[in-house]
PQR file with spaces between the fields and no chain letter, atoms N, CA, C, O and H, PARSE charges and radii, in Angstrom:
ATOM       1  N    MET     1     -49.265  100.945  -53.821 -0.4000 1.5000
ATOM       2  CA   MET     1     -50.051   99.802  -54.213 -0.0000 2.0000
ATOM       3  C    MET     1     -50.618   99.104  -52.980  0.5500 1.7000
ATOM       4  O    MET     1     -51.746   98.612  -53.009 -0.5500 1.4000
ATOM       5  N    ALA     2     -49.847   99.060  -51.905 -0.4000 1.5000
ATOM       6  CA   ALA     2     -50.323   98.403  -50.683 -0.0000 2.0000
ATOM       7  C    ALA     2     -51.591   99.067  -50.163  0.5500 1.7000
ATOM       8  O    ALA     2     -52.503   98.388  -49.692 -0.5500 1.4000
ATOM       9  H    ALA     2     -48.931   99.460  -51.881  0.4000 1.0000
ATOM      10  N    SER     3     -51.649  100.376  -50.247 -0.4000 1.5000
ATOM      11  CA   SER     3     -52.834  101.100  -49.797 -0.0000 2.0000
ATOM      12  C    SER     3     -54.049  100.738  -50.650  0.5500 1.7000
ATOM      13  O    SER     3     -55.157  100.603  -50.130 -0.5500 1.4000
ATOM      14  H    SER     3     -50.908  100.928  -50.630  0.4000 1.0000
ATOM      15  N    ARG     4     -53.849  100.586  -51.926 -0.4000 1.5000
ATOM      16  CA   ARG     4     -54.953  100.219  -52.817 -0.0000 2.0000
ATOM      17  C    ARG     4     -55.406   98.787  -52.568  0.5500 1.7000
ATOM      18  O    ARG     4     -56.601   98.495  -52.599 -0.5500 1.4000
ATOM      19  H    ARG     4     -52.949  100.696  -52.348  0.4000 1.0000
ATOM      20  N    ILE     5     -54.447   97.892  -52.322 -0.4000 1.5000
ATOM      21  CA   ILE     5     -54.801   96.509  -51.993 -0.0000 2.0000
ATOM      22  C    ILE     5     -55.579   96.480  -50.675  0.5500 1.7000
ATOM      23  O    ILE     5     -56.561   95.750  -50.544 -0.5500 1.4000
ATOM      24  H    ILE     5     -53.476   98.129  -52.297  0.4000 1.0000
ATOM      25  N    GLU     6     -55.136   97.274  -49.706 -0.4000 1.5000
ATOM      26  CA   GLU     6     -55.824   97.331  -48.423 -0.0000 2.0000
ATOM      27  C    GLU     6     -57.272   97.800  -48.596  0.5500 1.7000
ATOM      28  O    GLU     6     -58.172   97.303  -47.919 -0.5500 1.4000
ATOM      29  H    GLU     6     -54.338   97.867  -49.813  0.4000 1.0000
ATOM      30  N    GLY     7     -57.490   98.741  -49.488 -0.4000 1.5000
ATOM      31  CA   GLY     7     -58.841   99.235  -49.742 -0.0000 2.0000
ATOM      32  C    GLY     7     -59.769   98.186  -50.325  0.5500 1.7000
ATOM      33  O    GLY     7     -60.982   98.270  -50.136 -0.5500 1.4000
ATOM      34  H    GLY     7     -56.759   99.145  -50.038  0.4000 1.0000
ATOM      35  N    ILE     8     -59.235   97.210  -51.023 -0.4000 1.5000
ATOM      36  CA   ILE     8     -60.042   96.130  -51.615 -0.0000 2.0000
ATOM      37  C    ILE     8     -60.631   95.226  -50.529  0.5500 1.7000
ATOM      38  O    ILE     8     -61.641   94.562  -50.764 -0.5500 1.4000
ATOM      39  H    ILE     8     -58.249   97.142  -51.176  0.4000 1.0000
ATOM      40  N    ASN     9     -60.018   95.191  -49.352 -0.4000 1.5000
ATOM      41  CA   ASN     9     -60.520   94.353  -48.255 -0.0000 2.0000
ATOM      42  C    ASN     9     -61.993   94.624  -47.967  0.5500 1.7000
ATOM      43  O    ASN     9     -62.760   93.687  -47.742 -0.5500 1.4000
ATOM      44  H    ASN     9     -59.198   95.731  -49.161  0.4000 1.0000
ATOM      45  N    LYS    10     -62.388   95.863  -47.970 -0.4000 1.5000
ATOM      46  CA   LYS    10     -63.784   96.213  -47.682 -0.0000 2.0000
ATOM      47  C    LYS    10     -64.720   95.621  -48.722  0.5500 1.7000
ATOM      48  O    LYS    10     -65.787   95.109  -48.385 -0.5500 1.4000
ATOM      49  H    LYS    10     -61.765   96.624  -48.153  0.4000 1.0000
ATOM      50  N    GLN    11     -64.322   95.692  -49.984 -0.4000 1.5000
ATOM      51  CA   GLN    11     -65.165   95.171  -51.058 -0.0000 2.0000
ATOM      52  C    GLN    11     -65.309   93.653  -50.987  0.5500 1.7000
ATOM      53  O    GLN    11     -66.376   93.108  -51.270 -0.5500 1.4000
ATOM      54  H    GLN    11     -63.455   96.108  -50.257  0.4000 1.0000
ATOM      55  N    LEU    12     -64.236   92.981  -50.612 -0.4000 1.5000
ATOM      56  CA   LEU    12     -64.241   91.513  -50.611 -0.0000 2.0000
ATOM      57  C    LEU    12     -64.605   90.909  -49.259  0.5500 1.7000
ATOM      58  O    LEU    12     -64.835   89.703  -49.162 -0.5500 1.4000
ATOM      59  H    LEU    12     -63.369   93.423  -50.383  0.4000 1.0000
ATOM      60  N    GLY    13     -64.659   91.738  -48.210 -0.4000 1.5000
ATOM      61  CA   GLY    13     -64.963   91.211  -46.882 -0.0000 2.0000
ATOM      62  C    GLY    13     -63.812   90.419  -46.295  0.5500 1.7000
ATOM      63  O    GLY    13     -64.027   89.481  -45.527 -0.5500 1.4000
ATOM      64  H    GLY    13     -64.473   92.717  -48.289  0.4000 1.0000
ATOM      65  N    THR    14     -62.590   90.790  -46.652 -0.4000 1.5000
ATOM      66  CA   THR    14     -61.406   90.109  -46.144 -0.0000 2.0000
ATOM      67  C    THR    14     -60.690   91.003  -45.137  0.5500 1.7000
ATOM      68  O    THR    14     -61.053   92.166  -44.961 -0.5500 1.4000
ATOM      69  H    THR    14     -62.416   91.552  -47.276  0.4000 1.0000
ATOM      70  N    HIS    15     -59.671   90.455  -44.476 -0.4000 1.5000
ATOM      71  CA   HIS    15     -58.934   91.235  -43.475 -0.0000 2.0000
ATOM      72  C    HIS    15     -57.550   91.638  -43.962  0.5500 1.7000
ATOM      73  O    HIS    15     -57.161   92.797  -43.819 -0.5500 1.4000
ATOM      74  H    HIS    15     -59.376   89.510  -44.619  0.4000 1.0000
ATOM      75  N    THR    16     -56.796   90.698  -44.537 -0.4000 1.5000
ATOM      76  CA   THR    16     -55.440   90.992  -44.974 -0.0000 2.0000
ATOM      77  C    THR    16     -55.199   90.377  -46.342  0.5500 1.7000
ATOM      78  O    THR    16     -55.222   89.156  -46.501 -0.5500 1.4000
ATOM      79  H    THR    16     -57.111   89.756  -44.653  0.4000 1.0000
ATOM      80  N    LEU    17     -54.969   91.230  -47.319 -0.4000 1.5000
ATOM      81  CA   LEU    17     -54.675   90.776  -48.669 -0.0000 2.0000
ATOM      82  C    LEU    17     -53.220   91.065  -49.003  0.5500 1.7000
ATOM      83  O    LEU    17     -52.636   92.038  -48.525 -0.5500 1.4000
ATOM      84  H    LEU    17     -54.951   92.221  -47.189  0.4000 1.0000
ATOM      85  N    ILE    18     -52.646   90.199  -49.835 -0.4000 1.5000
ATOM      86  CA   ILE    18     -51.275   90.415  -50.295 -0.0000 2.0000
ATOM      87  C    ILE    18     -51.231   90.222  -51.808  0.5500 1.7000
ATOM      88  O    ILE    18     -52.099   89.572  -52.392 -0.5500 1.4000
ATOM      89  H    ILE    18     -53.120   89.409  -50.223  0.4000 1.0000
ATOM      90  N    SER    19     -50.215   90.790  -52.422 -0.4000 1.5000
ATOM      91  CA   SER    19     -50.040   90.658  -53.874 -0.0000 2.0000
ATOM      92  C    SER    19     -49.431   89.306  -54.211  0.5500 1.7000
ATOM      93  O    SER    19     -48.989   88.560  -53.337 -0.5500 1.4000
ATOM      94  H    SER    19     -49.510   91.318  -51.948  0.4000 1.0000
ATOM      95  N    GLU    20     -49.421   89.017  -55.495 -0.4000 1.5000
ATOM      96  CA   GLU    20     -48.828   87.766  -55.965 -0.0000 2.0000
ATOM      97  C    GLU    20     -47.313   87.750  -55.718  0.5500 1.7000
ATOM      98  O    GLU    20     -46.737   86.694  -55.453 -0.5500 1.4000
ATOM      99  H    GLU    20     -49.780   89.622  -56.206  0.4000 1.0000
ATOM     100  N    VAL    21     -46.679   88.906  -55.803 -0.4000 1.5000
ATOM     101  CA   VAL    21     -45.235   89.006  -55.552 -0.0000 2.0000
ATOM     102  C    VAL    21     -44.936   88.678  -54.088  0.5500 1.7000
ATOM     103  O    VAL    21     -43.998   87.934  -53.800 -0.5500 1.4000
ATOM     104  H    VAL    21     -47.146   89.764  -56.018  0.4000 1.0000
ATOM     105  N    THR    22     -45.715   89.219  -53.178 -0.4000 1.5000
ATOM     106  CA   THR    22     -45.530   88.929  -51.752 -0.0000 2.0000
ATOM     107  C    THR    22     -45.811   87.457  -51.474  0.5500 1.7000
ATOM     108  O    THR    22     -45.087   86.815  -50.713 -0.5500 1.4000
ATOM     109  H    THR    22     -46.477   89.823  -53.412  0.4000 1.0000
ATOM     110  N    PHE    23     -46.855   86.930  -52.087 -0.4000 1.5000
ATOM     111  CA   PHE    23     -47.187   85.510  -51.932 -0.0000 2.0000
ATOM     112  C    PHE    23     -46.007   84.635  -52.334  0.5500 1.7000
ATOM     113  O    PHE    23     -45.665   83.686  -51.629 -0.5500 1.4000
ATOM     114  H    PHE    23     -47.443   87.452  -52.705  0.4000 1.0000
ATOM     115  N    ALA    24     -45.387   84.951  -53.464 -0.4000 1.5000
ATOM     116  CA   ALA    24     -44.235   84.167  -53.932 -0.0000 2.0000
ATOM     117  C    ALA    24     -43.082   84.241  -52.938  0.5500 1.7000
ATOM     118  O    ALA    24     -42.376   83.255  -52.728 -0.5500 1.4000
ATOM     119  H    ALA    24     -45.665   85.722  -54.037  0.4000 1.0000
ATOM     120  N    GLY    25     -42.890   85.402  -52.329 -0.4000 1.5000
ATOM     121  CA   GLY    25     -41.819   85.567  -51.356 -0.0000 2.0000
ATOM     122  C    GLY    25     -42.046   84.802  -50.071  0.5500 1.7000
ATOM     123  O    GLY    25     -41.089   84.477  -49.370 -0.5500 1.4000
ATOM     124  H    GLY    25     -43.463   86.204  -52.500  0.4000 1.0000
ATOM     125  N    LEU    26     -43.295   84.508  -49.747 -0.4000 1.5000
ATOM     126  CA   LEU    26     -43.605   83.745  -48.529 -0.0000 2.0000
ATOM     127  C    LEU    26     -43.170   82.289  -48.636  0.5500 1.7000
ATOM     128  O    LEU    26     -42.875   81.651  -47.625 -0.5500 1.4000
ATOM     129  H    LEU    26     -44.073   84.773  -50.317  0.4000 1.0000
ATOM     130  N    LYS    27     -43.130   81.768  -49.845 -0.4000 1.5000
ATOM     131  CA   LYS    27     -42.712   80.387  -50.104 -0.0000 2.0000
ATOM     132  C    LYS    27     -43.438   79.380  -49.218  0.5500 1.7000
ATOM     133  O    LYS    27     -42.837   78.433  -48.710 -0.5500 1.4000
ATOM     134  H    LYS    27     -43.370   82.286  -50.666  0.4000 1.0000
ATOM     135  N    GLY    28     -44.748   79.603  -49.039 -0.4000 1.5000
ATOM     136  CA   GLY    28     -45.572   78.653  -48.304 -0.0000 2.0000
ATOM     137  C    GLY    28     -45.458   78.699  -46.795  0.5500 1.7000
ATOM     138  O    GLY    28     -46.004   77.827  -46.118 -0.5500 1.4000
ATOM     139  H    GLY    28     -45.236   80.372  -49.452  0.4000 1.0000
ATOM     140  N    ARG    29     -44.764   79.688  -46.241 -0.4000 1.5000
ATOM     141  CA   ARG    29     -44.577   79.757  -44.789 -0.0000 2.0000
ATOM     142  C    ARG    29     -45.837   80.171  -44.029  0.5500 1.7000
ATOM     143  O    ARG    29     -45.974   79.873  -42.843 -0.5500 1.4000
ATOM     144  H    ARG    29     -44.321   80.396  -46.791  0.4000 1.0000
ATOM     145  N    LEU    30     -46.742   80.847  -44.701 -0.4000 1.5000
ATOM     146  CA   LEU    30     -48.005   81.234  -44.069 -0.0000 2.0000
ATOM     147  C    LEU    30     -49.150   80.691  -44.897  0.5500 1.7000
ATOM     148  O    LEU    30     -49.041   80.522  -46.111 -0.5500 1.4000
ATOM     149  H    LEU    30     -46.631   81.088  -45.665  0.4000 1.0000
ATOM     150  N    GLN    31     -50.257   80.422  -44.210 -0.4000 1.5000
ATOM     151  CA   GLN    31     -51.420   79.879  -44.901 -0.0000 2.0000
ATOM     152  C    GLN    31     -52.162   81.007  -45.609  0.5500 1.7000
ATOM     153  O    GLN    31     -52.447   82.048  -45.017 -0.5500 1.4000
ATOM     154  H    GLN    31     -50.346   80.560  -43.223  0.4000 1.0000
ATOM     155  N    THR    32     -52.470   80.785  -46.890 -0.4000 1.5000
ATOM     156  CA   THR    32     -53.165   81.783  -47.696 -0.0000 2.0000
ATOM     157  C    THR    32     -54.268   81.125  -48.498  0.5500 1.7000
ATOM     158  O    THR    32     -54.359   79.900  -48.582 -0.5500 1.4000
ATOM     159  H    THR    32     -52.238   79.940  -47.372  0.4000 1.0000
ATOM     160  N    ARG    33     -55.098   81.962  -49.081 -0.4000 1.5000
ATOM     161  CA   ARG    33     -56.089   81.475  -50.045 -0.0000 2.0000
ATOM     162  C    ARG    33     -56.119   82.457  -51.191  0.5500 1.7000
ATOM     163  O    ARG    33     -56.131   83.671  -50.991 -0.5500 1.4000
ATOM     164  H    ARG    33     -55.023   82.957  -49.013  0.4000 1.0000
ATOM     165  N    ARG    34     -56.132   81.921  -52.384 -0.4000 1.5000
ATOM     166  CA   ARG    34     -56.151   82.765  -53.581 -0.0000 2.0000
ATOM     167  C    ARG    34     -57.553   83.339  -53.772  0.5500 1.7000
ATOM     168  O    ARG    34     -58.553   82.631  -53.649 -0.5500 1.4000
ATOM     169  H    ARG    34     -56.123   80.934  -52.547  0.4000 1.0000
ATOM     170  N    ILE    35     -57.603   84.619  -54.072 -0.4000 1.5000
ATOM     171  CA   ILE    35     -58.870   85.254  -54.415 -0.0000 2.0000
ATOM     172  C    ILE    35     -59.154   84.875  -55.858  0.5500 1.7000
ATOM     173  O    ILE    35     -58.332   85.120  -56.741 -0.5500 1.4000
ATOM     174  H    ILE    35     -56.791   85.194  -54.172  0.4000 1.0000
ATOM     175  N    ASP    36     -60.311   84.280  -56.099 -0.4000 1.5000
ATOM     176  CA   ASP    36     -60.614   83.698  -57.402 -0.0000 2.0000
ATOM     177  C    ASP    36     -60.716   84.702  -58.543  0.5500 1.7000
ATOM     178  O    ASP    36     -60.478   84.354  -59.700 -0.5500 1.4000
ATOM     179  H    ASP    36     -60.978   84.081  -55.381  0.4000 1.0000
ATOM     180  N    GLU    37     -61.062   85.928  -58.230 -0.4000 1.5000
ATOM     181  CA   GLU    37     -61.198   86.908  -59.299 -0.0000 2.0000
ATOM     182  C    GLU    37     -59.953   87.783  -59.396  0.5500 1.7000
ATOM     183  O    GLU    37     -59.293   88.051  -58.392 -0.5500 1.4000
ATOM     184  H    GLU    37     -61.254   86.211  -57.290  0.4000 1.0000
ATOM     185  N    ARG    38     -59.647   88.213  -60.581 -0.4000 1.5000
ATOM     186  CA   ARG    38     -58.552   89.174  -60.754 -0.0000 2.0000
ATOM     187  C    ARG    38     -59.108   90.540  -60.399  0.5500 1.7000
ATOM     188  O    ARG    38     -60.194   90.913  -60.846 -0.5500 1.4000
ATOM     189  H    ARG    38     -60.183   87.995  -61.396  0.4000 1.0000
ATOM     190  N    VAL    39     -58.374   91.275  -59.608 -0.4000 1.5000
ATOM     191  CA   VAL    39     -58.852   92.534  -59.046 -0.0000 2.0000
ATOM     192  C    VAL    39     -58.232   93.712  -59.790  0.5500 1.7000
ATOM     193  O    VAL    39     -57.029   93.742  -60.047 -0.5500 1.4000
ATOM     194  H    VAL    39     -57.493   90.973  -59.245  0.4000 1.0000
ATOM     195  N    ALA    40     -59.077   94.674  -60.126 -0.4000 1.5000
ATOM     196  CA   ALA    40     -58.598   95.900  -60.768 -0.0000 2.0000
ATOM     197  C    ALA    40     -58.248   96.912  -59.687  0.5500 1.7000
ATOM     198  O    ALA    40     -59.071   97.216  -58.823 -0.5500 1.4000
ATOM     199  H    ALA    40     -60.055   94.649  -59.917  0.4000 1.0000
ATOM     200  N    LEU    41     -57.039   97.427  -59.736 -0.4000 1.5000
ATOM     201  CA   LEU    41     -56.615   98.463  -58.802 -0.0000 2.0000
ATOM     202  C    LEU    41     -56.496   99.785  -59.546  0.5500 1.7000
ATOM     203  O    LEU    41     -56.021   99.836  -60.680 -0.5500 1.4000
ATOM     204  H    LEU    41     -56.371   97.180  -60.438  0.4000 1.0000
ATOM     205  N    ARG    42     -56.927  100.836  -58.899 -0.4000 1.5000
ATOM     206  CA   ARG    42     -56.837  102.166  -59.487 -0.0000 2.0000
ATOM     207  C    ARG    42     -55.376  102.479  -59.846  0.5500 1.7000
ATOM     208  O    ARG    42     -54.470  102.241  -59.048 -0.5500 1.4000
ATOM     209  H    ARG    42     -57.313  100.794  -57.977  0.4000 1.0000
ATOM     210  N    GLY    43     -55.164  103.004  -61.036 -0.4000 1.5000
ATOM     211  CA   GLY    43     -53.812  103.350  -61.453 -0.0000 2.0000
ATOM     212  C    GLY    43     -53.050  102.234  -62.147  0.5500 1.7000
ATOM     213  O    GLY    43     -51.914  102.436  -62.576 -0.5500 1.4000
ATOM     214  H    GLY    43     -55.900  103.197  -61.685  0.4000 1.0000
ATOM     215  N    ARG    44     -53.658  101.056  -62.264 -0.4000 1.5000
ATOM     216  CA   ARG    44     -53.000   99.921  -62.941 -0.0000 2.0000
ATOM     217  C    ARG    44     -53.830   99.521  -64.151  0.5500 1.7000
ATOM     218  O    ARG    44     -55.060   99.532  -64.101 -0.5500 1.4000
ATOM     219  H    ARG    44     -54.580  100.891  -61.915  0.4000 1.0000
ATOM     220  N    ARG    45     -53.167   99.176  -65.211 -0.4000 1.5000
ATOM     221  CA   ARG    45     -53.868   98.788  -66.437 -0.0000 2.0000
ATOM     222  C    ARG    45     -54.316   97.338  -66.414  0.5500 1.7000
ATOM     223  O    ARG    45     -55.338   96.989  -67.004 -0.5500 1.4000
ATOM     224  H    ARG    45     -52.168   99.168  -65.252  0.4000 1.0000
ATOM     225  N    THR    46     -53.557   96.498  -65.738 -0.4000 1.5000
ATOM     226  CA   THR    46     -53.898   95.076  -65.689 -0.0000 2.0000
ATOM     227  C    THR    46     -54.465   94.725  -64.315  0.5500 1.7000
ATOM     228  O    THR    46     -54.177   95.382  -63.315 -0.5500 1.4000
ATOM     229  H    THR    46     -52.726   96.782  -65.258  0.4000 1.0000
ATOM     230  N    ARG    47     -55.263   93.691  -64.297 -0.4000 1.5000
ATOM     231  CA   ARG    47     -55.834   93.218  -63.041 -0.0000 2.0000
ATOM     232  C    ARG    47     -54.811   92.363  -62.313  0.5500 1.7000
ATOM     233  O    ARG    47     -53.933   91.766  -62.936 -0.5500 1.4000
ATOM     234  H    ARG    47     -55.498   93.157  -65.110  0.4000 1.0000
ATOM     235  N    MET    48     -54.926   92.306  -60.993 -0.4000 1.5000
ATOM     236  CA   MET    48     -53.961   91.570  -60.169 -0.0000 2.0000
ATOM     237  C    MET    48     -54.589   90.347  -59.531  0.5500 1.7000
ATOM     238  O    MET    48     -55.787   90.315  -59.250 -0.5500 1.4000
ATOM     239  H    MET    48     -55.639   92.791  -60.486  0.4000 1.0000
ATOM     240  N    VAL    49     -53.760   89.346  -59.308 -0.4000 1.5000
ATOM     241  CA   VAL    49     -54.159   88.195  -58.508 -0.0000 2.0000
ATOM     242  C    VAL    49     -53.766   88.537  -57.057  0.5500 1.7000
ATOM     243  O    VAL    49     -52.623   88.906  -56.787 -0.5500 1.4000
ATOM     244  H    VAL    49     -52.786   89.372  -59.535  0.4000 1.0000
ATOM     245  N    LEU    50     -54.716   88.410  -56.147 -0.4000 1.5000
ATOM     246  CA   LEU    50     -54.465   88.682  -54.744 -0.0000 2.0000
ATOM     247  C    LEU    50     -54.684   87.428  -53.925  0.5500 1.7000
ATOM     248  O    LEU    50     -55.387   86.507  -54.341 -0.5500 1.4000
ATOM     249  H    LEU    50     -55.644   88.110  -56.367  0.4000 1.0000
ATOM     250  N    TYR    51     -54.069   87.408  -52.747 -0.4000 1.5000
ATOM     251  CA   TYR    51     -54.192   86.298  -51.811 -0.0000 2.0000
ATOM     252  C    TYR    51     -54.592   86.858  -50.447  0.5500 1.7000
ATOM     253  O    TYR    51     -54.166   87.945  -50.057 -0.5500 1.4000
ATOM     254  H    TYR    51     -53.498   88.156  -52.409  0.4000 1.0000
ATOM     255  N    GLU    52     -55.406   86.109  -49.742 -0.4000 1.5000
ATOM     256  CA   GLU    52     -55.785   86.495  -48.374 -0.0000 2.0000
ATOM     257  C    GLU    52     -54.932   85.696  -47.404  0.5500 1.7000
ATOM     258  O    GLU    52     -54.812   84.478  -47.530 -0.5500 1.4000
ATOM     259  H    GLU    52     -55.752   85.226  -50.058  0.4000 1.0000
ATOM     260  N    LEU    53     -54.344   86.381  -46.442 -0.4000 1.5000
ATOM     261  CA   LEU    53     -53.639   85.685  -45.366 -0.0000 2.0000
ATOM     262  C    LEU    53     -54.668   85.112  -44.415  0.5500 1.7000
ATOM     263  O    LEU    53     -55.566   85.827  -43.969 -0.5500 1.4000
ATOM     264  H    LEU    53     -54.442   87.371  -46.339  0.4000 1.0000
ATOM     265  N    LEU    54     -54.551   83.845  -44.102 -0.4000 1.5000
ATOM     266  CA   LEU    54     -55.500   83.183  -43.203 -0.0000 2.0000
ATOM     267  C    LEU    54     -54.896   83.130  -41.798  0.5500 1.7000
ATOM     268  O    LEU    54     -53.766   82.681  -41.608 -0.5500 1.4000
ATOM     269  H    LEU    54     -53.822   83.265  -44.465  0.4000 1.0000
ATOM     270  N    MET    55     -55.651   83.584  -40.852 -0.4000 1.5000
ATOM     271  CA   MET    55     -55.190   83.606  -39.467 -0.0000 2.0000
ATOM     272  C    MET    55     -55.540   82.274  -38.802  0.5500 1.7000
ATOM     273  O    MET    55     -56.630   81.743  -39.013 -0.5500 1.4000
ATOM     274  H    MET    55     -56.569   83.949  -41.006  0.4000 1.0000
ATOM     275  N    PRO    56     -54.626   81.738  -38.005 -0.5600 1.5000
ATOM     276  CA   PRO    56     -54.892   80.446  -37.346  0.2800 2.0000
ATOM     277  C    PRO    56     -55.984   80.550  -36.308  0.5500 1.7000
ATOM     278  O    PRO    56     -56.324   79.555  -35.668 -0.5500 1.4000
């Protein structure tokens, strides 16, 4: 799944995307921004909410 999320970076013009599960595990320790659209990943039936890690 990480490889598929990484591939979405090109489409969205982002650098580092993480899943909602990873976002929850961060517990606010890193600055992120939610991607407004739900993203369809190959091999998954449901769309995912992704977050971009923001670099300082």
